[in-house]
C-alpha positions, 0 to 999 in steps of 0.5 A: 355655608357647611363646614366642608364648603367653608374648609374648602374655601379656606384651603382655596384662599390659602393656596391663592396666598401661597401662589401670591395671588391673594394677600393674607388677610389679618384679623383686626386689620382687614376686617373686625377681629373677634377676641375672647379675653379672660381674667383668670383668678383663683377665688383668693384674690390672685390673678393669673398673668402671662409675660408676652414673648417676642413671638407674640403679635405685639406688646412684647415683654408686657404682662397680660391676662389672656385671650385669643381669637374666635374661630369660624364656627365656634361658640364663645364658650368653645373658643374660651375653653379651647384657649384656656386649654391651649394657653394654660392647659386647664379647664375653668371651674367657673365662667362669668361673662363680664361684657364686651368692648370695642378696641381700637388701637394702632399696631406697627403703623396699622390701625386695628379694630377688635370686638372683645368679649370679656370673661372672668374665669376661676381656675385651680392654680395647681392645674395651671401650666404654661401651654405656650412657652414660645409665646409666654416667657412666664406665667405668674399669679399676682395679688390684684393690688400688686400686679406689675406695671409693665402691662398690655396697653388694653389691660388698664381699660379692661380693669377700669370697665370691670373693676367692680365685677372682678372681686 
C-alpha cells in the first residue's frame, strides 16, 4: 500500500472511531504489537533509566530502560532513532541489536502480546535530556549493580536474557 493510501485508510479509520462506528484498536491487545526496546549506557558502567509517571500506559512509579512502538512504514533503526530523540533528546553513539523477545503479560485485565526488538545503545550522558516530562517523572543514570528495585515487570526478564551482552 502506498503511503498516501495508508494515510487515507488511517484517516478513515480515525473518522469511523470518532463517529462511534469502530472501536479503537490497541497495540498488543487487538493485534500483536511491535516494540523497540533499548538499554542505554554511557560506556562506563552506567545505565540510563526513566521513572514512569501516571501518564504512561502502565507500570506507574516503576523505573524502566526505554522503548516505544514501531510505526507503519518505519524501519527498526528509524523507530529507534525517533524514540531516542523523543524520549531522551539525543542521538545514539553506538547501536547494537541484542535479539528479540515475545512478551506475554496481562495489563488492566487484558492479555497483551508484543514482539520486542531489543538493543544496547551507547549515549553521551551530557546530551541526554528528558524529552517527555509528562511521561517520565525523572531520568537518572545508575551503576549497573545499583539499579533500583522498583522496576518495570519486563526488565528482569530482559536482564536475564542479555546480561552477558550488556557489559
